C-alpha positions in Angstrom: -18.8 -91.5 52.0 -20.8 -94.8 51.7 -23.9 -92.9 50.3 -21.7 -90.9 47.9 -20.2 -94.1 46.6 -23.6 -95.8 46.4 -25.2 -92.9 44.5 -22.2 -92.8 42.1 -22.5 -96.5 41.6 -26.2 -96.3 40.8 -25.7 -93.5 38.3 -22.7 -95.2 36.7 -24.6 -98.5 36.4 -27.6 -96.8 34.8 -25.3 -95.1 32.2 -23.5 -98.3 31.6 -26.7 -100.3 31.0 -27.9 -97.6 28.6 -24.8 -97.6 26.4 -24.4 -101.4 26.5 -28.0 -101.9 25.4 -27.7 -99.5 22.5 -24.3 -100.8 21.4 -23.0 -99.6 18.1 -21.8 -96.0 17.6 -23.2 -94.7 21.0 -21.2 -97.3 22.9 -18.1 -96.8 20.7 -18.2 -93.0 21.3 -18.7 -93.5 25.0 -15.7 -95.9 25.2 -13.6 -93.4 23.2 -14.4 -90.7 25.7 -13.6 -93.0 28.6 -10.3 -94.1 26.9 -9.1 -90.5 26.5 -10.0 -89.6 30.0 -8.3 -92.8 31.3 -5.1 -92.0 29.3 -5.0 -88.5 30.7 -5.4 -89.8 34.2 -2.6 -92.3 33.7 -0.2 -89.8 32.1 -0.9 -87.3 34.9 -0.1 -90.0 37.4 3.3 -90.8 35.8 4.1 -87.1 35.1 4.0 -86.8 31.3 0.5 -85.4 30.7 1.8 -82.1 29.2 4.6 -83.5 27.1 5.1 -84.1 23.4 5.1 -87.8 24.1 1.6 -87.6 25.6 0.3 -85.5 22.7 1.7 -88.0 20.2 0.1 -90.9 22.2 -3.3 -89.1 22.1 -3.0 -88.7 18.3 -2.1 -92.4 18.0 -5.0 -93.3 20.2 -7.4 -91.4 17.9 -6.0 -93.3 14.9 -6.3 -96.6 16.8 -10.0 -95.9 17.6 -10.7 -95.1 14.0 -9.0 -98.3 13.0 -11.0 -100.3 15.5 -14.3 -98.8 14.2 -13.6 -99.3 10.5 -12.2 -102.9 10.9 -15.1 -104.1 13.0 -17.9 -103.1 10.8 -20.1 -106.0 9.8 -17.5 -108.7 10.3 -19.1 -110.8 13.0 -17.2 -113.1 15.2 -14.6 -114.3 12.6 -13.9 -110.7 11.5 -13.8 -109.3 15.0 -11.2 -111.9 15.9 -8.9 -112.1 12.8 -9.2 -109.0 10.7 -9.2 -106.2 13.4 -6.6 -107.9 15.6 -4.2 -108.4 12.7 -4.3 -104.6 12.2 -4.2 -104.0 15.9 -0.9 -105.8 16.3 0.6 -104.0 13.3 -0.7 -100.7 14.7 0.9 -101.4 18.2 4.3 -101.8 16.5 3.7 -98.6 14.6 3.0 -96.8 17.9 6.2 -98.1 19.3 8.1 -96.9 16.3 6.5 -93.5 16.3 7.1 -92.9 20.0 10.7 -94.1 19.7 11.1 -91.6 16.8 9.9 -88.8 19.1 12.2 -90.0 21.8 15.3 -90.0 19.6 14.6 -86.9 17.5 14.1 -84.8 20.6 16.8 -86.4 22.6 17.6 -85.6 25.5 14.3 -83.9 26.1 12.7 -87.2 27.2 14.1 -90.2 29.0 13.5 -93.9 28.2 11.2 -94.3 31.2 8.9 -91.5 29.9 8.8 -93.1 26.4 7.8 -96.5 28.0 5.1 -94.7 30.0 3.6 -93.2 26.9 3.6 -96.6 25.0 2.2 -98.5 28.0 -0.6 -96.0 28.4 -1.8 -96.8 24.9 -1.8 -100.5 25.5 -3.0 -100.4 29.1 -6.0 -98.1 28.4 -6.8 -97.7 24.7 -6.1 -101.3 23.4 -7.5 -103.0 26.5 -10.8 -101.0 26.6 -11.4 -101.6 22.9 -12.2 -105.2 23.8 -15.5 -104.1 25.4 -16.7 -102.9 22.1 -15.3 -105.9 20.3 -17.1 -108.2 22.7 -20.4 -106.2 22.2 -20.3 -106.7 18.4 -19.9 -110.5 18.6 -22.8 -112.8 17.9 -24.8 -112.7 21.1 -22.6 -109.8 22.1 -25.5 -107.9 23.8 -25.4 -110.7 26.4 -21.8 -111.7 26.3 -20.5 -108.2 27.1 -21.9 -108.3 30.6 -19.5 -111.2 31.4 -16.7 -108.6 31.5 -18.4 -106.8 34.3 -19.5 -109.9 36.2 -15.9 -110.9 36.2 -14.6 -107.6 37.4 -17.2 -105.8 39.5 -19.0 -109.0 40.5 -15.7 -110.5 41.6 -14.8 -107.3 43.5 -18.1 -107.4 45.4 -17.8 -111.1 46.2 -14.1 -110.7 47.3 -15.0 -107.8 49.6 -17.9 -109.7 51.2 -15.9 -112.9 51.7 -13.0 -111.0 53.0 -15.1 -109.1 55.5 -16.7 -112.4 56.8 -13.8 -114.8 56.6 -10.6 -112.9 55.9 -7.6 -114.0 58.1 -4.6 -114.3 55.8 -3.2 -111.3 54.1 -2.9 -111.6 50.3 -0.5 -108.7 49.7 0.4 -107.2 53.1 2.5 -104.4 51.7 0.5 -103.4 48.6 -3.1 -103.9 49.9 -3.2 -104.8 53.6 -7.0 -105.2 53.6 -7.2 -107.8 50.9 -7.1 -111.4 52.1 -6.5 -114.9 50.6 -10.0 -115.8 51.7 -11.4 -112.8 49.9 -9.6 -113.6 46.7 -10.9 -117.2 46.7 -14.4 -115.8 47.5 -14.1 -113.5 44.5 -13.4 -116.4 42.2 -16.2 -118.5 43.7 -18.6 -115.6 43.7 -17.9 -114.7 40.1 -18.4 -118.3 39.1 -21.8 -118.4 40.9 -22.9 -115.1 39.4 -21.9 -116.4 36.0 -23.8 -119.6 36.5 -27.0 -117.7 37.5 -26.6 -115.3 34.6 -26.2 -118.3 32.2 -29.2 -120.0 33.6 -31.3 -116.9 33.0 -30.0 -116.1 29.5 -28.9 -119.4 28.2 -31.2 -119.2 25.2 -29.3 -116.1 24.2 -25.9 -117.6 24.6 -26.2 -119.8 21.5 -22.5 -119.9 20.7 -21.7 -122.1 23.6 -22.7 -125.8 23.5 -22.9 -125.8 27.3 -23.6 -122.1 28.3 -23.8 -122.7 32.1 -20.5 -124.5 32.3 -18.7 -122.3 29.8 -19.8 -119.0 31.5 -19.0 -120.4 35.0 -15.4 -121.3 33.9 -15.1 -118.0 32.1 -16.2 -115.9 35.1 -13.9 -117.8 37.5 -10.8 -117.3 35.3 -11.9 -113.7 34.6 -12.1 -113.1 38.4 -8.5 -114.0 38.8 -7.4 -111.6 36.1 -9.7 -108.9 37.5 -8.1 -109.1 40.9 -4.6 -108.9 39.4 -5.8 -105.8 37.5 -7.1 -104.2 40.7 -3.8 -104.9 42.5 -1.8 -103.7 39.5 -3.6 -100.4 39.5 -2.9 -100.1 43.3 0.8 -100.8 42.7 1.1 -98.1 40.0 -0.6 -95.6 42.4 1.7 -96.6 45.2 4.8 -96.2 43.0 3.7 -92.6 42.2 2.4 -91.7 45.6 -1.2 -91.0 44.7 -4.4 -92.2 46.3 -6.7 -92.0 43.2 -6.2 -91.4 39.5 -8.8 -88.6 39.5 -12.0 -87.2 41.0 -14.4 -87.6 38.2 -16.5 -90.2 39.9 -17.4 -89.0 43.5 -16.5 -91.6 46.1 -14.6 -93.8 43.6 -11.9 -91.5 42.1 -11.2 -91.4 38.4 -12.1 -93.5 35.4 -9.1 -95.8 36.0 -10.0 -96.3 39.6 -13.4 -97.6 38.6 -12.2 -99.5 35.4 -8.9 -100.8 36.7 -10.1 -104.5 36.8 -12.2 -104.1 33.7 -9.1 -103.0 31.7 -7.5 -106.4 32.4 -10.6 -108.4 32.2 -12.0 -107.2 28.8 -9.3 -108.8 26.6 -9.2 -112.0 28.6 -13.0 -112.4 28.5 -13.1 -111.7 24.8 -10.5 -114.4 23.9 -11.9 -116.9 26.4 -15.3 -116.5 24.6 -13.6 -117.2 21.3 -11.8 -120.2 22.6 -14.9 -121.7 24.3 -16.9 -121.1 21.1 -14.3 -122.8 19.0 -14.1 -125.8 21.4 -17.9 -126.0 21.2 
């Protein structure tokens, strides 16, 4: 199993680097594919993948992706923050209204829990993952976007290593018995160290920060906390629905959501932390 996971990780990393380097339309289309697969995995887990609610959500997701593409063209940091997010908020409310309309017009075909699942899937997967693309199109985005993955996957590796070496106190004994408080702290420290090293190497390309090293270290530490919450949240959802993995697409890892569970939480937080740190200088 270890070698299967390692091979999958190497292939996934190579694909990730390729699309992140290219950016633009190739990255956007890759994220769109990941988004639809992730939504299908989530809807399958909660048991609504073949319902009218799920189909409506897929259509709304396609509209959201189109909105994201057209409202982030040539706007830079100010546009990426204000213009697209203004429409994103309006679109989220539209999605809620449309799904409620399907719920009430077909009543009692669906229950309120299913309607909430459909809406949550849009926010949890589609909206959250869109922030990877939004980060990539920022000024210095080719370098800033990697902070998302340092916070999530770097934190995960650090937490695992610290936990194996020093873990004694259970973090969430019922939900994830193998995770420890020491591992969680190690994840934060490890992410901050990785961020510091990254900033020292690429500080000339992180021109939006007055102090790149300090800013990135803080960002990665905060991002690590969010990433670990995201990882545990995904585990909680799977426990609630009695499944081990969301899918089998990635050998040794599971589905898209199993690999991107922490990234989903981290991407929006990293995006807005970058904006705040830039504004503060």
